[in-house]
C-alpha positions as CSV (number, residue, x, y, z in Angstrom):
1,M,76.9,-221.0,-81.8
2,E,77.8,-220.8,-78.0
3,K,80.0,-217.5,-78.8
4,D,78.3,-214.9,-76.8
5,L,77.4,-217.2,-73.7
6,P,79.9,-217.2,-70.8
7,K,82.1,-220.1,-70.4
8,G,80.8,-223.6,-69.3
9,F,77.3,-222.8,-70.5
10,R,75.7,-224.5,-73.4
11,A,71.9,-223.8,-74.5
12,S,69.5,-225.8,-76.6
13,S,65.8,-225.3,-78.1
14,A,63.1,-227.6,-79.5
15,Q,60.0,-227.3,-81.3
16,A,57.5,-228.8,-79.0
17,G,54.4,-227.3,-80.1
18,F,53.1,-226.6,-77.0
19,K,50.6,-224.0,-78.3
20,A,51.3,-223.7,-82.3
21,P,53.4,-225.5,-84.9
22,N,56.8,-224.7,-86.2
23,R,58.3,-222.5,-83.3
24,Y,60.7,-223.1,-80.8
25,D,58.8,-223.3,-77.5
26,L,61.2,-225.1,-75.3
27,G,64.7,-224.1,-74.3
28,L,67.5,-225.4,-72.1
29,I,70.9,-223.7,-70.8
30,V,73.1,-226.5,-68.9
31,S,76.4,-225.5,-67.0
32,D,79.1,-227.8,-67.2
33,R,79.6,-227.5,-63.3
34,P,77.6,-226.4,-60.6
35,A,76.5,-222.6,-60.5
36,Q,75.7,-220.5,-57.8
37,V,72.1,-219.1,-57.8
38,A,70.8,-216.0,-57.2
39,A,66.8,-215.4,-57.8
40,L,64.1,-213.4,-57.1
41,F,60.3,-214.3,-57.9
42,T,56.9,-212.6,-58.3
43,T,55.2,-211.6,-55.1
44,N,51.7,-212.6,-56.2
45,V,50.5,-215.1,-53.9
46,F,49.0,-217.4,-56.8
47,C,52.7,-218.4,-57.6
48,A,53.4,-220.6,-60.3
49,A,54.7,-224.4,-59.9
50,P,57.6,-223.6,-61.5
51,V,58.3,-220.7,-59.1
52,Q,57.5,-223.0,-56.2
53,V,60.1,-225.7,-57.6
54,C,62.9,-223.0,-58.2
55,R,62.3,-221.4,-54.3
56,E,63.0,-225.1,-53.2
57,V,66.3,-225.2,-55.1
58,V,67.8,-221.8,-54.0
59,R,66.4,-222.5,-50.6
60,E,67.6,-226.1,-49.9
61,R,70.4,-226.1,-52.5
62,G,71.7,-222.5,-53.9
63,V,73.6,-224.4,-56.7
64,A,72.1,-225.7,-59.9
65,R,73.1,-226.9,-63.3
66,A,70.4,-226.2,-65.7
67,V,67.2,-224.0,-66.5
68,V,64.6,-225.4,-68.7
69,A,61.9,-222.5,-70.2
70,N,58.6,-223.3,-72.0
71,S,56.3,-221.0,-73.4
72,G,52.4,-222.1,-74.2
73,Q,51.6,-223.2,-70.7
74,A,52.2,-221.2,-67.5
75,N,51.7,-223.9,-65.2
76,A,50.0,-221.7,-62.7
77,C,46.8,-222.4,-60.7
78,T,47.2,-226.1,-61.8
79,G,47.2,-227.7,-58.2
80,E,49.0,-231.0,-57.3
81,E,49.2,-232.1,-61.1
82,G,51.0,-228.9,-61.9
83,L,53.5,-229.5,-59.7
84,A,54.1,-233.1,-60.2
85,N,54.3,-232.1,-64.0
86,C,57.1,-229.5,-63.3
87,R,59.1,-232.3,-61.3
88,E,58.7,-234.6,-64.0
89,T,60.0,-232.2,-66.7
90,R,63.3,-231.9,-64.3
91,R,63.5,-235.7,-64.3
92,L,63.0,-235.7,-68.2
93,V,66.0,-233.0,-68.4
94,A,67.9,-235.1,-65.9
95,E,67.7,-237.9,-68.4
96,I,69.1,-236.3,-71.8
97,T,71.8,-234.3,-69.8
98,G,73.2,-236.9,-67.1
99,I,72.7,-234.3,-64.2
100,A,70.4,-234.8,-61.2
101,P,66.7,-233.4,-61.3
102,E,67.4,-231.5,-58.3
103,E,70.0,-229.3,-60.1
104,V,67.4,-228.1,-62.7
105,L,65.5,-224.9,-62.5
106,T,61.9,-224.2,-64.2
107,L,60.5,-221.5,-66.1
108,S,56.9,-221.6,-67.6
109,T,55.2,-218.8,-69.3
110,G,51.5,-218.7,-71.1
111,V,47.9,-219.1,-70.5
112,I,47.1,-219.4,-66.6
113,G,45.5,-222.4,-65.6
114,A,46.5,-224.7,-68.4
115,Q,48.4,-228.1,-67.4
116,L,51.5,-228.6,-69.0
117,R,51.3,-231.0,-72.2
118,M,53.5,-233.5,-70.9
119,D,53.4,-235.9,-74.0
120,R,54.7,-233.1,-76.2
121,W,57.5,-232.5,-73.6
122,R,58.4,-236.0,-73.6
123,A,58.5,-236.2,-77.6
124,A,60.7,-233.1,-77.8
125,M,63.5,-234.5,-75.6
126,P,65.5,-236.1,-78.4
127,E,65.6,-232.6,-80.5
128,L,66.3,-231.0,-77.2
129,K,69.2,-233.2,-76.5
130,A,70.7,-232.8,-80.2
131,N,70.3,-229.3,-80.1
132,L,72.4,-228.6,-76.9
133,G,75.3,-226.5,-77.6
134,T,73.8,-225.4,-80.9
135,R,72.3,-222.3,-79.7
136,D,73.2,-218.8,-78.3
137,A,72.0,-216.2,-76.1
138,E,69.1,-215.1,-78.8
139,G,68.4,-218.6,-79.7
140,F,67.5,-219.8,-76.0
141,T,65.6,-216.4,-75.7
142,R,63.5,-217.1,-78.5
143,A,62.5,-220.3,-77.1
144,F,60.4,-218.6,-74.3
145,M,58.6,-215.9,-76.1
146,T,55.3,-215.5,-76.1
147,T,53.7,-212.2,-77.3
148,D,56.9,-210.7,-77.4
149,A,57.8,-208.9,-81.0
150,F,61.7,-209.3,-80.5
151,P,64.0,-211.5,-78.3
152,K,65.5,-209.6,-75.5
153,Y,69.2,-210.4,-74.7
154,A,72.3,-208.5,-73.9
155,V,76.0,-209.9,-73.5
156,R,79.1,-207.7,-71.6
157,E,82.5,-208.6,-71.0
158,V,83.8,-207.3,-67.8
159,T,87.7,-206.7,-67.0
160,L,88.5,-207.7,-63.3
161,S,91.8,-207.9,-61.6
162,G,92.1,-211.3,-62.3
163,G,91.3,-211.5,-66.0
164,T,88.1,-211.0,-68.2
165,V,84.5,-212.7,-67.3
166,R,81.4,-212.4,-69.2
167,L,77.8,-211.7,-68.6
168,A,74.9,-213.0,-70.9
169,G,71.3,-211.9,-70.0
170,M,68.2,-213.1,-71.7
171,A,64.5,-211.9,-70.6
172,K,60.9,-212.4,-72.2
173,G,57.8,-210.2,-71.6
174,A,55.6,-207.8,-73.4
175,G,52.0,-207.9,-71.4
176,M,50.9,-208.5,-67.9
177,I,54.3,-206.3,-67.0
178,C,55.0,-204.9,-63.6
179,P,57.6,-207.1,-61.9
180,N,57.3,-206.7,-58.1
181,M,60.0,-208.9,-56.4
182,A,54.7,-209.5,-65.9
183,T,54.7,-212.5,-67.7
184,M,58.4,-211.5,-66.8
185,L,61.3,-214.1,-67.0
186,S,64.7,-213.6,-67.2
187,V,68.0,-215.7,-66.9
188,V,71.7,-214.3,-66.5
189,L,74.7,-216.4,-66.6
190,C,77.9,-215.3,-65.5
191,D,81.2,-217.4,-65.7
192,A,82.8,-215.6,-62.5
193,E,83.7,-217.3,-59.6
194,V,81.2,-215.4,-56.8
195,E,80.6,-216.3,-53.3
196,G,76.8,-216.9,-53.0
197,A,75.7,-214.6,-50.4
198,V,77.6,-212.0,-52.4
199,W,76.1,-212.8,-55.4
200,Q,72.4,-212.8,-54.2
201,A,73.0,-209.6,-52.5
202,M,74.2,-207.8,-55.8
203,F,71.7,-209.4,-58.0
204,G,68.7,-208.3,-55.8
205,R,70.1,-204.5,-55.6
206,A,70.5,-205.0,-59.4
207,V,66.9,-205.8,-59.9
208,N,65.5,-203.5,-57.6
209,A,67.0,-200.9,-59.8
210,T,66.0,-201.9,-63.3
211,F,63.1,-204.4,-63.6
212,N,61.3,-203.4,-60.4
213,R,61.3,-199.8,-61.8
214,V,59.1,-200.7,-65.4
215,S,55.5,-201.3,-65.9
216,V,53.5,-202.0,-69.1
217,D,50.2,-202.4,-67.7
218,G,50.6,-202.4,-63.9
219,D,50.0,-206.4,-63.5
220,T,52.4,-208.7,-61.7
221,S,52.3,-212.0,-63.1
222,T,52.1,-215.5,-61.4
223,N,55.6,-216.5,-62.7
224,D,57.6,-213.5,-62.6
225,T,61.3,-215.1,-62.2
226,V,64.6,-213.6,-62.4
227,L,67.3,-216.3,-62.1
228,G,71.6,-215.6,-61.9
229,L,74.0,-218.3,-62.5
230,A,77.5,-217.9,-62.0
231,N,79.5,-221.0,-62.5
232,G,83.2,-219.8,-62.0
233,A,84.2,-221.3,-65.4
234,S,86.3,-218.3,-66.0
235,G,88.7,-219.2,-63.2
236,V,88.3,-215.4,-62.4
237,T,87.0,-214.5,-58.6
238,A,84.9,-211.4,-58.4
239,S,85.2,-210.0,-54.6
240,G,85.7,-206.6,-53.1
241,D,86.4,-204.3,-55.6
242,D,85.9,-206.4,-58.5
243,A,82.4,-207.7,-57.1
244,A,81.3,-203.9,-57.3
245,T,82.5,-203.8,-60.8
246,L,80.8,-207.1,-61.9
247,E,77.6,-205.6,-60.0
248,T,78.1,-202.4,-62.1
249,A,77.9,-204.5,-65.4
250,L,75.0,-206.6,-64.1
251,T,73.1,-203.8,-63.4
252,D,73.7,-202.4,-66.8
253,I,72.7,-205.5,-68.6
254,L,69.5,-205.8,-66.4
255,G,68.8,-202.1,-67.7
256,Q,69.0,-202.7,-71.1
257,L,66.6,-205.8,-70.6
258,A,64.2,-203.9,-68.7
259,Y,63.9,-201.2,-71.1
260,M,63.3,-203.6,-73.8
261,L,60.9,-205.3,-72.0
262,V,58.8,-201.6,-72.1
263,K,59.6,-200.9,-75.5
264,D,58.1,-204.3,-76.6
265,G,55.0,-203.8,-74.4
266,E,51.9,-205.0,-76.1
267,G,50.8,-202.5,-78.4
268,A,53.3,-200.2,-77.0
269,T,54.7,-197.4,-79.5
270,K,56.6,-195.2,-76.5
271,V,58.6,-195.4,-73.6
272,M,57.9,-193.0,-70.8
273,H,61.0,-192.2,-68.3
274,I,59.5,-190.8,-65.4
275,R,61.7,-189.0,-62.9
276,V,60.3,-187.9,-59.7
277,E,62.5,-185.8,-57.1
278,G,61.8,-183.7,-54.5
279,A,59.3,-185.9,-52.8
280,A,59.0,-186.4,-49.0
281,S,61.0,-189.7,-49.2
282,D,62.2,-192.1,-51.8
283,A,58.6,-194.3,-51.4
284,E,56.6,-191.5,-52.0
285,A,58.3,-190.5,-55.4
286,E,57.8,-194.3,-56.1
287,T,54.0,-193.8,-55.7
288,I,53.7,-190.8,-57.7
289,A,55.9,-192.3,-60.4
290,R,53.7,-195.4,-60.3
291,T,50.5,-193.5,-60.4
292,V,51.5,-191.4,-63.4
293,G,52.7,-194.6,-65.1
294,H,49.8,-196.6,-64.6
295,S,47.4,-193.8,-65.3
296,Q,45.3,-194.9,-68.3
297,L,44.4,-191.3,-69.0
298,V,48.1,-190.5,-69.1
299,K,49.3,-193.5,-71.3
300,T,46.7,-192.9,-73.9
301,A,47.5,-189.2,-74.3
302,I,51.2,-189.8,-74.8
303,Y,50.3,-192.6,-77.2
304,G,48.0,-190.1,-79.1
305,K,51.4,-187.7,-78.9
306,D,48.9,-185.2,-76.8
307,A,51.0,-183.1,-74.4
308,N,48.3,-183.1,-72.1
309,W,49.8,-182.3,-69.0
310,G,47.1,-181.7,-67.0
311,R,46.3,-185.5,-66.8
312,I,50.1,-185.9,-65.5
313,V,49.3,-183.1,-62.5
314,A,46.1,-184.9,-61.6
315,A,47.7,-188.3,-61.5
316,V,50.4,-186.5,-58.8
317,G,47.5,-184.9,-57.0
318,R,45.5,-188.2,-56.5
319,S,48.5,-190.3,-55.7
320,G,48.2,-190.1,-51.6
321,A,51.8,-188.8,-51.6
322,T,52.7,-185.4,-49.9
323,V,52.3,-182.7,-52.7
324,K,52.1,-179.2,-52.5
325,P,50.5,-177.4,-55.5
326,D,52.6,-173.8,-55.6
327,A,55.7,-176.3,-55.8
328,L,55.2,-178.6,-58.2
329,V,57.4,-178.3,-61.3
330,L,56.4,-180.6,-64.3
331,T,58.7,-180.8,-67.3
332,L,57.5,-182.6,-70.3
333,C,60.0,-183.6,-73.1
334,G,62.5,-180.7,-71.5
335,I,59.8,-178.2,-71.8
336,E,58.4,-176.8,-68.3
337,R,54.5,-176.8,-68.5
338,F,53.6,-176.2,-65.0
339,R,55.0,-174.0,-62.2
340,N,53.6,-171.8,-59.2
341,G,50.1,-173.7,-59.4
342,Q,49.6,-173.0,-63.1
343,P,50.8,-173.5,-66.8
344,V,53.6,-171.9,-68.5
345,N,55.0,-171.7,-71.9
346,D,51.5,-172.3,-73.6
347,D,53.1,-171.4,-76.6
348,A,55.4,-174.7,-76.8
349,E,52.2,-177.1,-77.9
350,D,53.6,-177.3,-81.3
351,R,56.9,-178.0,-80.3
352,L,55.9,-180.3,-77.8
353,Y,53.8,-182.3,-80.6
354,E,56.9,-182.9,-82.6
355,L,58.4,-184.1,-79.6
356,L,56.1,-186.5,-78.6
357,Q,56.6,-188.4,-82.3
358,G,59.9,-189.8,-81.1
359,N,59.8,-193.3,-79.2
360,D,60.9,-191.9,-75.9
361,V,59.1,-189.4,-73.5
362,D,60.8,-187.6,-70.5
363,I,58.5,-186.7,-68.0
364,H,60.1,-184.7,-65.3
365,I,58.0,-184.0,-61.8
366,S,59.7,-181.9,-59.3
367,L,57.7,-181.9,-55.8
368,G,60.0,-179.5,-53.9
369,V,59.2,-180.9,-50.6
370,G,62.0,-183.1,-49.8
371,Q,64.6,-185.3,-50.8
372,G,63.5,-188.4,-52.3
373,A,63.7,-189.5,-55.8
374,Y,62.4,-192.5,-58.0
375,T,62.6,-193.4,-61.6
376,L,60.2,-195.5,-63.5
377,L,60.0,-196.7,-67.2
378,A,56.3,-197.3,-68.4
379,S,54.7,-197.9,-71.8
380,D,51.9,-196.0,-73.7
381,L,48.6,-197.4,-73.9
382,S,47.3,-198.2,-77.5
383,H,44.2,-200.0,-79.3
384,D,46.7,-202.8,-80.0
385,Y,47.0,-203.5,-76.4
386,V,43.3,-204.2,-76.1
387,T,43.2,-206.4,-79.3
388,L,46.2,-208.4,-78.4
389,N,44.8,-209.2,-74.6
390,S,41.0,-209.5,-75.7
391,D,42.4,-212.2,-78.3
392,Y,45.1,-213.6,-76.2
393,R,43.7,-217.1,-75.6
394,S,42.0,-217.4,-79.2
């Protein structure tokens, strides 16, 4: 069952019953050898206990051998009890794997404020141990899904000068998604030998180009975590040009996962590909893209298949970025709709309605004031989003 995992990694899952019976809600990944850890975390000041514990590992050790993930309780805003419980989960994992508690990384997702149900953790350990080595990337991913409609994972083999290495990326998230390093969790495994500082640097660049450019609802979670473990089990070293090749593959995998997060946004029916160019700076281009992507008026129009370009132009205008109205060009689904301060191609409404039936919607905004550029993936906003989130704790 480890067929799609990189060498030296094993996975497990168990039905702990944290929130509902008969579902896998506890997952474990174990590396046969110490792995270099790269990580990025939420910027939310109310960071969850597992985030605090992972930060300690990265800061004090830089290597780890296991990741344990649960759904059902976020273990956020749970005080000293929550932190103690998180450390106890590491001890429990250490007991069944024979590795040190300090080598265990922790991920949790669920309702904020709920303490971990430690009795169920303890009861699930025998099953978690028995299943170790029987799960693949999909099997582990299913263990930390919450409102996700489908598991999100991607696998890639990369040929380097010294041989072939493998990457496997797994992620969860559908709501509270606006990572800023939401609830968004991801683990990337790699069997290449990579120097720690190089691994962290390439990981940071890859995350900034992918996960940090998506939004479902503009909310950044207390638990957002992206972990990368490189254990060197392939015997192939990635340095110099090989490191650049590995980074390209890593960015590609994270890009696939990021797209899946938006596609699976709670109640989402479409992914908006918002491209901004010609802004005064990259920062201003990002401001405009996020203003458009977070606009409820834009999101609901796209959901309704309404080519209401005026809502997009209005969002650009209120973004606070430098905008020259006569220089702005807006193209929707490949059809230009605004130029020289006025609408164009008014006869394209029927064609646009047909194009908006698709799952992917291209929004291209050209400012004509500089060289700044930015791309953001954002979901639409449907009736189902309100239903899911108004009933979330029921």
